[in-house]
N, C-alpha and C positions, 0 to 999 in steps of 0.2 A: 222666714218667708214661707208661705204655704206652697207645697209642691204636690199637686194632685197625682202625678205619675208615681212618686214614691209611696204616697198613701195607698193608691190602688194596688201597688205591688205587695203591700202588707195586709191586704184585705181580700175577702171573698164575699161576693154579693149574690143573694138569691131573692126570691119574691118576698120572703118574710123579713129579711134583715141583712145586715152586713157584719161579718165577723172579722175583727182585727186580730192578727196573730203575728207577733214579732218573736222569732226564735232567738234566744240569747246563748245557746249552748257554746257557740264559737267564741264568746267573749270571756269566758272563765270568771264571771262575776260571782261574788259571794257576799252574804250577810251573815255574821256570826258563824262563819265556817260552813254555811249551807249554800249550795249552788243555786243561783237564780237562773231559772230555765226559760221563762217566756213572759211576754206581756200579752194579755188577751182582753177582749172586750166585745160584747154583743151590742150592736146599734140597731134599733128598730127602723124598718124602712117605711112603716105606715102606722098611723095611730088607729087604735080600735074604734069602732063606731058606736059603742055602747058606753053609757056613763059608768057602768060597773067594770068595764075593761079600759085600761089605759096603758100606754106604752111607757116604759121606764128604761132609760139607759143612762150612761154616764158613770157606771160602776166598772172601773178598769181594774184588772187583776194583774199583780206581779206574782207569778207562780214560782215557788221555790221548793227545793228538796227537803221534805220533812224527815225527821228521825222517827223511830218507833215511838209511838205516843202512849204505850201501855202503862208507863209509869206515872202518867198524869193523874193527880188526885184533885177533884174539884172541892175546894174549901170555901166556897162563897155562896151566899144566898142568891146572888145574881145569876141569871141564865147564861150570860156570856162567860168566856174563859176567865178564870181566876188570875188576876194580874199579880198576885203575891206568890204564885207557884214558881218553883225554881226549875221546872222541867225545861230542857233546852229549847223545845219548840215554843214554849211561852216566852222565853228570853228572845228568841229570834223574832217572834211576832212583835214584841215590845220594841226591838231595835228598828223594825220597819215603822211602827206606829208612833211610839213616844219619842224615839231618838232621830227620826227622819233619816235613818242610815242609808236609804236608797233614793231619796227624793231628788237630789241634785242629779244623780246618774240617770234616773228616769226622765227628768226634764230634757237632758242632753240626748238620750236615745230617741225620744219622741221627735225632737227636732231633726235628728239624723234620718228619720223615716218620713219626713215631709211635713210635719206639723209646724205651725207657726210658733214662734217663741212665746207669744202671748197665750196661746192655747196650752202649750206645754207647761209654762210656768204657773198657769191657773190650776194645775193638777195638785191635789193635796190628799192626805190620808183621810179615809172615811172613818166614822166613829169606831171605837174599839170593838163594839159588838159585831161589826162587819168583817173583822179580821178572822182568819181561820188558819188552822194548821196547813201549811203548804200554800197559802194564798193571802197575800197582802192586798187589801182593798183600798182603792183611791177614788175620789170623786173627780170626774173628768168630763163634765158636760160640754165644755168647749171642744174637746177632742171629738166627742160624738157628733157635734155640729160640723166639724171639719171633715169627718168621715162621710157624712151625708152629702156635704157640698162636693167632695171629690167624685162622688157617684151621681151627682145631679139629682139627689133625692130631696124632695120638699115634703115636710110633714105638716099638714093642716090640722090644727087642733080643733 
């Protein structure tokens, strides 16, 4: 069930938007031995008024402690990170993305912070190219809508 009080406690609202930040340090969570530090997301409070400008939100980040990435060697013609690399950061990224190692925990944490089970369970990993060292990316449009609803923000397209 949606709990606006809990959502507001995990967000900060200004004239430009709403920042979701859930600190996970006290939970001791890990993926591939790497500490999971926080859940963050920027939610637009207003749509731009030009056709060239548009608001985009729904990109939720799970921020994790990366290792030194200097040993990474890009062996792919693709611009995104080489999935065949054995660098431990690449392995951690793969566990978030390919193995859904944190997805069920993320759904639970979002519900504990006031989001409805439907919105939390709608969250899924973004495409591989959206993942980054220290940041797992998830599509979370329903979460963005619930953040706006908690702050009584309506975006007219």
